N, CA, C and O atoms as a DFTB+ gen file, in Angstrom:
516 C
 N C O
     1  1      90.817      86.249     124.934
     2  2      90.804      87.038     123.709
     3  2      89.717      88.105     123.827
     4  3      88.632      87.861     124.353
     5  1      90.047      89.307     123.316
     6  2      89.092      90.409     123.398
     7  2      87.873      90.133     122.515
     8  3      87.991      89.571     121.426
     9  1      86.720      90.535     123.001
    10  2      85.484      90.416     122.237
    11  2      84.718      91.716     122.328
    12  3      84.723      92.383     123.363
    13  1      84.044      92.081     121.214
    14  2      83.285      93.318     121.144
    15  2      81.858      93.034     120.702
    16  3      81.612      92.149     119.883
    17  1      80.917      93.802     121.259
    18  2      79.542      93.764     120.778
    19  2      79.105      95.204     120.557
    20  3      78.971      95.977     121.506
    21  1      78.884      95.557     119.291
    22  2      78.505      96.921     118.952
    23  2      76.986      97.076     118.913
    24  3      76.253      96.119     118.660
    25  1      76.531      98.303     119.170
    26  2      75.111      98.625     119.055
    27  2      74.973     100.115     118.787
    28  3      75.931     100.877     118.917
    29  1      73.760     100.519     118.409
    30  2      73.474     101.935     118.257
    31  2      73.392     102.429     116.830
    32  3      73.063     103.592     116.596
    33  1      73.686     101.565     115.870
    34  2      73.589     101.993     114.480
    35  2      72.144     102.220     114.060
    36  3      71.217     101.903     114.806
    37  1      71.958     102.765     112.871
    38  2      70.615     102.998     112.367
    39  2      70.644     103.866     111.131
    40  3      71.701     104.151     110.567
    41  1      69.452     104.282     110.720
    42  2      69.303     105.154     109.558
    43  2      68.828     106.523     110.011
    44  3      67.817     106.642     110.705
    45  1      69.565     107.562     109.614
    46  2      69.213     108.924     110.005
    47  2      69.385     109.847     108.813
    48  3      70.020     109.499     107.818
    49  1      68.809     111.022     108.938
    50  2      68.999     112.025     107.899
    51  2      70.258     112.837     108.167
    52  3      70.733     112.942     109.298
    53  1      70.770     113.395     107.107
    54  2      71.965     114.220     107.197
    55  2      71.757     115.347     108.214
    56  3      70.692     115.961     108.277
    57  1      72.811     115.604     109.012
    58  2      72.745     116.650     110.017
    59  2      72.381     116.170     111.408
    60  3      72.562     116.892     112.389
    61  1      71.868     114.953     111.492
    62  2      71.460     114.413     112.780
    63  2      72.599     113.635     113.437
    64  3      73.714     113.582     112.917
    65  1      72.296     113.029     114.595
    66  2      73.325     112.378     115.405
    67  2      72.989     110.920     115.682
    68  3      71.829     110.510     115.640
    69  1      74.031     110.150     115.967
    70  2      73.899     108.783     116.462
    71  2      74.980     108.552     117.509
    72  3      76.033     109.190     117.499
    73  1      74.689     107.625     118.406
    74  2      75.643     107.271     119.455
    75  2      75.863     105.770     119.391
    76  3      74.953     104.981     119.645
    77  1      77.078     105.391     119.049
    78  2      77.432     103.981     118.968
    79  2      78.049     103.530     120.291
    80  3      78.814     104.262     120.918
    81  1      77.703     102.318     120.696
    82  2      78.264     101.742     121.910
    83  2      78.932     100.419     121.597
    84  3      78.523      99.695     120.690
    85  1      79.955     100.119     122.355
    86  2      80.676      98.858     122.177
    87  2      80.944      98.269     123.559
    88  3      81.635      98.866     124.385
    89  1      80.391      97.106     123.786
    90  2      80.647      96.388     125.032
    91  2      81.892      95.530     124.844
    92  3      81.992      94.776     123.875
    93  1      82.852      95.646     125.782
    94  2      84.150      95.010     125.630
    95  2      84.360      93.973     126.722
    96  3      84.034      94.200     127.887
    97  1      84.913      92.825     126.323
    98  2      85.324      91.834     127.305
    99  2      86.661      91.250     126.878
   100  3      86.954      91.151     125.686
   101  1      87.459      90.869     127.848
   102  2      88.721      90.202     127.571
   103  2      89.832      91.096     127.078
   104  3      90.852      90.598     126.602
   105  1      89.663      92.416     127.178
   106  2      90.699      93.328     126.663
   107  2      91.825      93.470     127.676
   108  3      91.596      93.688     128.865
   109  1      93.039      93.342     127.174
   110  2      94.220      93.585     127.985
   111  2      95.140      94.495     127.179
   112  3      95.405      94.247     126.003
   113  1      95.612      95.526     127.815
   114  2      96.380      96.548     127.112
   115  2      97.835      96.128     126.933
   116  3      98.715      96.602     127.652
   117  1      98.085      95.249     125.983
   118  2      99.444      94.813     125.678
   119  2      99.893      95.483     124.390
   120  3     100.228      94.821     123.407
   121  1      99.892      96.837     124.417
   122  2     100.301      97.570     123.236
   123  2      99.207      97.711     122.199
   124  3      99.461      98.135     121.072
   125  1      97.990      97.357     122.578
   126  2      96.847      97.495     121.682
   127  2      95.961      98.633     122.166
   128  3      95.733      98.793     123.365
   129  1      95.466      99.418     121.220
   130  2      94.625     100.568     121.535
   131  2      93.201     100.339     121.036
   132  3      92.984      99.720     119.994
   133  1      92.245     100.844     121.792
   134  2      90.835     100.686     121.465
   135  2      90.325     101.833     120.616
   136  3      90.717     102.983     120.811
   137  1      89.448     101.516     119.675
   138  2      88.870     102.574     118.857
   139  2      87.792     102.043     117.947
   140  3      87.288     100.936     118.133
   141  1      87.442     102.848     116.955
   142  2      86.428     102.474     115.979
   143  2      87.006     102.568     114.570
   144  3      87.778     103.470     114.244
   145  1      86.601     101.602     113.751
   146  2      86.898     101.638     112.326
   147  2      85.582     101.599     111.573
   148  3      84.538     101.333     112.169
   149  1      85.613     101.860     110.273
   150  2      84.393     101.767     109.485
   151  2      84.726     101.313     108.063
   152  3      85.838     101.508     107.571
   153  1      83.736     100.706     107.425
   154  2      83.899     100.268     106.053
   155  2      82.731     100.800     105.229
   156  3      81.626     100.263     105.303
   157  1      82.965     101.852     104.444
   158  2      81.908     102.371     103.572
   159  2      81.598     101.377     102.460
   160  3      82.428     100.517     102.166
   161  1      80.448     101.470     101.846
   162  2      80.078     100.555     100.757
   163  2      81.102     100.591      99.630
   164  3      81.426     101.661      99.116
   165  1      81.607      99.431      99.249
   166  2      82.541      99.342      98.135
   167  2      83.948      99.813      98.434
   168  3      84.769      99.915      97.523
   169  1      84.243     100.102      99.690
   170  2      85.575     100.601     100.048
   171  2      86.204      99.735     101.120
   172  3      85.562      98.850     101.687
   173  1      87.483     100.010     101.390
   174  2      88.203      99.268     102.417
   175  2      87.886      99.833     103.806
   176  3      87.407     100.957     103.956
   177  1      88.174      99.011     104.804
   178  2      87.991      99.450     106.171
   179  2      89.040     100.512     106.510
   180  3      90.198     100.411     106.106
   181  1      88.610     101.533     107.262
   182  2      89.511     102.628     107.628
   183  2      89.335     102.996     109.087
   184  3      88.294     102.730     109.688
   185  1      90.354     103.605     109.644
   186  2      90.267     104.047     111.020
   187  2      89.443     105.320     111.141
   188  3      89.529     106.204     110.288
   189  1      88.645     105.413     112.198
   190  2      87.802     106.577     112.450
   191  2      88.286     107.342     113.683
   192  3      88.504     108.553     113.630
   193  1      88.447     106.626     114.779
   194  2      88.867     107.255     116.025
   195  2      89.532     106.203     116.899
   196  3      89.151     105.032     116.868
   197  1      90.510     106.612     117.666
   198  2      91.194     105.685     118.545
   199  2      91.771     106.420     119.748
   200  3      92.091     107.607     119.679
   201  1      91.893     105.699     120.835
   202  2      92.691     106.207     121.949
   203  2      94.142     105.840     121.668
   204  3      94.427     104.762     121.145
   205  1      95.055     106.741     122.017
   206  2      96.464     106.403     121.860
   207  2      97.006     105.884     123.181
   208  3      96.253     105.694     124.136
   209  1      98.313     105.657     123.236
   210  2      98.914     105.051     124.425
   211  2      98.869     105.958     125.645
   212  3      99.068     105.503     126.771
   213  1      98.608     107.237     125.421
   214  2      98.454     108.185     126.535
   215  2      96.996     108.444     126.852
   216  3      96.664     109.386     127.572
   217  1      96.118     107.599     126.306
   218  2      94.670     107.699     126.537
   219  2      94.067     108.982     125.970
   220  3      93.023     109.451     126.425
   221  1      94.746     109.537     124.970
   222  2      94.198     110.695     124.272
   223  2      93.418     110.200     123.054
   224  3      93.839     109.260     122.381
   225  1      92.297     110.827     122.781
   226  2      91.490     110.448     121.631
   227  2      92.062     111.090     120.369
   228  3      92.379     112.279     120.350
   229  1      92.188     110.283     119.316
   230  2      92.671     110.764     118.029
   231  2      91.595     110.465     116.992
   232  3      90.846     109.497     117.120
   233  1      91.528     111.310     115.959
   234  2      90.447     111.198     114.983
   235  2      90.956     111.319     113.547
   236  3      91.965     111.971     113.280
   237  1      90.231     110.673     112.632
   238  2      90.454     110.931     111.213
   239  2      90.047     112.369     110.925
   240  3      89.132     112.902     111.553
   241  1      90.736     112.997     109.966
   242  2      90.430     114.398     109.649
   243  2      88.971     114.592     109.265
   244  3      88.375     115.625     109.569
   245  1      88.400     113.601     108.600
   246  2      87.030     113.739     108.089
   247  2      85.983     113.802     109.191
   248  3      84.852     114.217     108.936
   249  1      86.334     113.399     110.412
   250  2      85.341     113.373     111.499
   251  2      85.697     114.317     112.641
   252  3      84.920     114.457     113.586
   253  1      86.847     114.959     112.572
   254  2      87.248     115.875     113.637
   255  2      86.220     116.974     113.828
   256  3      85.738     117.570     112.864
   257  1      85.891     117.234     115.085
   258  2      84.913     118.261     115.398
   259  2      83.482     117.772     115.348
   260  3      82.574     118.476     115.789
   261  1      83.262     116.571     114.817
   262  2      81.906     116.019     114.737
   263  2      81.746     114.765     115.580
   264  3      80.677     114.528     116.144
   265  1      82.801     113.961     115.672
   266  2      82.748     112.700     116.416
   267  2      83.526     112.848     117.715
   268  3      84.531     113.555     117.779
   269  1      83.036     112.159     118.760
   270  2      83.732     112.158     120.043
   271  2      83.845     110.731     120.549
   272  3      82.859     109.997     120.610
   273  1      85.057     110.354     120.908
   274  2      85.329     109.012     121.421
   275  2      85.388     109.060     122.942
   276  3      86.070     109.907     123.519
   277  1      84.668     108.142     123.587
   278  2      84.621     108.122     125.040
   279  2      84.724     106.686     125.539
   280  3      84.446     105.732     124.813
   281  1      85.124     106.565     126.780
   282  2      85.250     105.245     127.386
   283  2      84.721     105.313     128.800
   284  3      84.960     106.294     129.504
   285  1      84.012     104.295     129.225
   286  2      83.566     104.287     130.607
   287  2      83.606     102.867     131.159
   288  3      84.025     101.926     130.483
   289  1      83.167     102.742     132.385
   290  2      83.130     101.450     133.062
   291  2      84.495     100.764     133.074
   292  3      84.589      99.543     132.950
   293  1      85.544     101.558     133.223
   294  2      86.866     100.966     133.317
   295  2      87.243     100.166     132.090
   296  3      87.667      99.017     132.208
   297  1      87.097     100.751     130.917
   298  2      87.455     100.109     129.647
   299  2      86.539      98.944     129.284
   300  3      86.935      98.066     128.517
   301  1      85.351      98.924     129.811
   302  2      84.421      97.867     129.429
   303  2      83.378      98.371     128.446
   304  3      82.541      97.600     127.977
   305  1      83.424      99.667     128.130
   306  2      82.472     100.219     127.189
   307  2      83.131     101.347     126.419
   308  3      83.776     102.217     127.004
   309  1      82.967     101.329     125.101
   310  2      83.549     102.339     124.222
   311  2      82.409     103.004     123.469
   312  3      81.567     102.335     122.869
   313  1      82.395     104.329     123.508
   314  2      81.304     105.094     122.922
   315  2      81.841     105.954     121.772
   316  3      82.929     106.522     121.868
   317  1      81.070     106.043     120.691
   318  2      81.381     106.988     119.620
   319  2      80.141     107.849     119.406
   320  3      79.136     107.396     118.858
   321  1      80.237     109.099     119.851
   322  2      79.160     110.061     119.630
   323  2      79.398     110.727     118.289
   324  3      80.442     111.339     118.065
   325  1      78.417     110.604     117.390
   326  2      78.566     111.120     116.033
   327  2      77.527     112.202     115.794
   328  3      76.326     111.929     115.806
   329  1      77.979     113.414     115.580
   330  2      77.089     114.544     115.338
   331  2      77.241     115.064     113.919
   332  3      78.245     114.820     113.249
   333  1      76.225     115.782     113.483
   334  2      76.250     116.402     112.155
   335  2      76.672     115.395     111.077
   336  3      77.597     115.637     110.300
   337  1      75.976     114.279     111.058
   338  2      76.313     113.204     110.124
   339  2      76.048     113.627     108.683
   340  3      75.145     114.415     108.404
   341  1      76.847     113.091     107.786
   342  2      76.665     113.309     106.352
   343  2      76.591     111.951     105.654
   344  3      76.879     110.916     106.254
   345  1      76.203     111.972     104.391
   346  2      76.082     110.720     103.639
   347  2      77.430     110.010     103.527
   348  3      77.471     108.792     103.350
   349  1      78.520     110.749     103.626
   350  2      79.838     110.138     103.553
   351  2      80.190     109.346     104.809
   352  3      81.189     108.628     104.834
   353  1      79.382     109.476     105.835
   354  2      79.588     108.676     107.053
   355  2      78.886     107.328     106.971
   356  3      79.029     106.505     107.874
   357  1      78.137     107.091     105.910
   358  2      77.462     105.813     105.740
   359  2      78.490     104.693     105.658
   360  3      79.375     104.713     104.802
   361  1      78.366     103.713     106.556
   362  2      79.355     102.625     106.612
   363  2      78.924     101.610     107.664
   364  3      78.013     101.851     108.456
   365  1      79.604     100.473     107.647
   366  2      79.521      99.543     108.768
   367  2      80.618      99.964     109.741
   368  3      81.779     100.106     109.359
   369  1      80.240     100.161     110.994
   370  2      81.178     100.621     112.010
   371  2      81.563      99.459     112.918
   372  3      80.712      98.710     113.400
   373  1      82.874      99.330     113.138
   374  2      83.408      98.218     113.918
   375  2      84.209      98.738     115.101
   376  3      85.067      99.608     114.947
   377  1      83.933      98.217     116.252
   378  2      84.794      98.419     117.404
   379  2      86.085      97.652     117.134
   380  3      86.044      96.571     116.546
   381  1      87.227      98.188     117.552
   382  2      88.491      97.572     117.162
   383  2      89.548      97.709     118.246
   384  3      89.561      98.663     119.024
   385  1      90.420      96.736     118.265
   386  2      91.631      96.783     119.072
   387  2      92.794      96.508     118.135
   388  3      92.916      95.410     117.591
   389  1      93.641      97.496     117.949
   390  2      94.760      97.411     117.016
   391  2      96.058      97.753     117.731
   392  3      96.035      98.454     118.743
   393  1      97.187      97.272     117.227
   394  2      98.452      97.789     117.751
   395  2      98.400      99.310     117.687
   396  3      97.967      99.886     116.689
   397  1      98.848      99.954     118.767
   398  2      98.622     101.393     118.882
   399  2      99.196     102.179     117.704
   400  3      98.565     103.123     117.231
   401  1     100.363     101.809     117.233
   402  2     100.956     102.537     116.103
   403  2     100.083     102.379     114.855
   404  3      99.870     103.344     114.120
   405  1      99.586     101.184     114.620
   406  2      98.701     100.938     113.471
   407  2      97.407     101.726     113.616
   408  3      96.911     102.308     112.652
   409  1      96.870     101.737     114.822
   410  2      95.603     102.440     115.060
   411  2      95.714     103.914     114.689
   412  3      94.779     104.485     114.127
   413  1      96.841     104.526     114.997
   414  2      97.026     105.952     114.701
   415  2      97.331     106.159     113.222
   416  3      96.789     107.078     112.607
   417  1      98.184     105.329     112.642
   418  2      98.573     105.503     111.244
   419  2      97.421     105.252     110.275
   420  3      97.448     105.755     109.152
   421  1      96.422     104.493     110.680
   422  2      95.316     104.159     109.773
   423  2      94.089     105.037     109.990
   424  3      93.023     104.736     109.451
   425  1      94.209     106.100     110.754
   426  2      93.093     107.043     110.886
   427  2      92.842     107.715     109.545
   428  3      93.696     108.440     109.036
   429  1      91.657     107.470     108.972
   430  2      91.312     108.085     107.705
   431  2      91.901     107.406     106.487
   432  3      91.694     107.866     105.364
   433  1      92.625     106.331     106.685
   434  2      93.186     105.598     105.555
   435  2      92.847     104.119     105.692
   436  3      92.543     103.630     106.780
   437  1      92.908     103.423     104.562
   438  2      92.505     102.023     104.557
   439  2      93.499     101.141     105.297
   440  3      94.714     101.298     105.173
   441  1      92.955     100.215     106.065
   442  2      93.799      99.204     106.690
   443  2      94.228      98.223     105.595
   444  3      93.463      97.940     104.673
   445  1      95.448      97.712     105.703
   446  2      95.892      96.715     104.743
   447  2      95.614      95.321     105.295
   448  3      95.319      95.157     106.479
   449  1      95.709      94.336     104.437
   450  2      95.441      92.959     104.849
   451  2      96.457      92.484     105.890
   452  3      96.210      91.510     106.601
   453  1      97.576      93.157     105.977
   454  2      98.603      92.757     106.941
   455  2      98.432      93.454     108.295
   456  3      99.184      93.180     109.230
   457  1      97.456      94.346     108.404
   458  2      97.220      95.040     109.671
   459  2      96.395      94.138     110.581
   460  3      95.178      94.035     110.433
   461  1      97.061      93.494     111.509
   462  2      96.370      92.563     112.408
   463  2      95.683      93.311     113.518
   464  3      96.227      94.267     114.071
   465  1      94.456      92.865     113.851
   466  2      93.740      93.455     114.966
   467  2      92.512      92.638     115.292
   468  3      92.250      91.606     114.674
   469  1      91.768      93.107     116.262
   470  2      90.547      92.439     116.677
   471  2      89.370      93.377     116.391
   472  3      89.446      94.582     116.635
   473  1      88.295      92.808     115.876
   474  2      87.140      93.599     115.493
   475  2      85.859      92.922     115.955
   476  3      85.792      91.701     116.096
   477  1      84.829      93.760     116.189
   478  2      83.516      93.222     116.447
   479  2      82.811      92.893     115.137
   480  3      83.418      92.939     114.066
   481  1      81.528      92.559     115.230
   482  2      80.765      92.210     114.024
   483  2      80.215      93.441     113.318
   484  3      79.787      93.363     112.167
   485  1      80.227      94.560     113.998
   486  2      79.830      95.806     113.352
   487  2      78.385      96.193     113.571
   488  3      77.536      95.376     113.927
   489  1      78.135      97.488     113.342
   490  2      76.782      98.023     113.378
   491  2      76.658      98.995     112.212
   492  3      77.546      99.815     111.982
   493  1      75.558      98.900     111.482
   494  2      75.388      99.671     110.254
   495  2      74.876     101.079     110.546
   496  3      73.931     101.271     111.310
   497  1      75.526     102.054     109.917
   498  2      75.080     103.447     109.972
   499  2      74.780     103.902     108.558
   500  3      75.637     103.829     107.678
   501  1      73.560     104.370     108.342
   502  2      73.150     104.856     107.030
   503  2      72.635     106.281     107.179
   504  3      71.724     106.548     107.962
   505  1      73.235     107.191     106.415
   506  2      72.858     108.600     106.484
   507  2      72.318     109.018     105.126
   508  3      73.001     108.897     104.110
   509  1      71.107     109.501     105.118
   510  2      70.485     109.923     103.863
   511  2      70.469     111.453     103.788
   512  3      70.277     112.142     104.790
   513  1      70.676     111.955     102.579
   514  2      70.727     113.416     102.403
   515  2      69.355     113.972     102.072
   516  3      69.206     115.180     101.889
């Protein structure tokens, strides 16, 4: 079973950057795509960025041009470079493995309770204005 360990979260001021890392083990690409989700305070978890089945990075509209999704070490590490952060980016960020269609359809929208996937324990990002 896939397991994730996230790191790199913290508290920063608006306009600054953070780099999130996710160490991956046990991942097998059986129609599941790797990416990041986040859960803002008082809101549902939503998709932020994901690789699709063609290994292209896809993003929620709210983070396009600011966030970059990267992978290295042969799919053993997933990186989310976040630039020009705003207070609306404040959330718990989770590394995720979701069915690829779900991963793309939930970019920028809340995952439902029926959306099955694998998630890490998360890393907190707090952006102050």
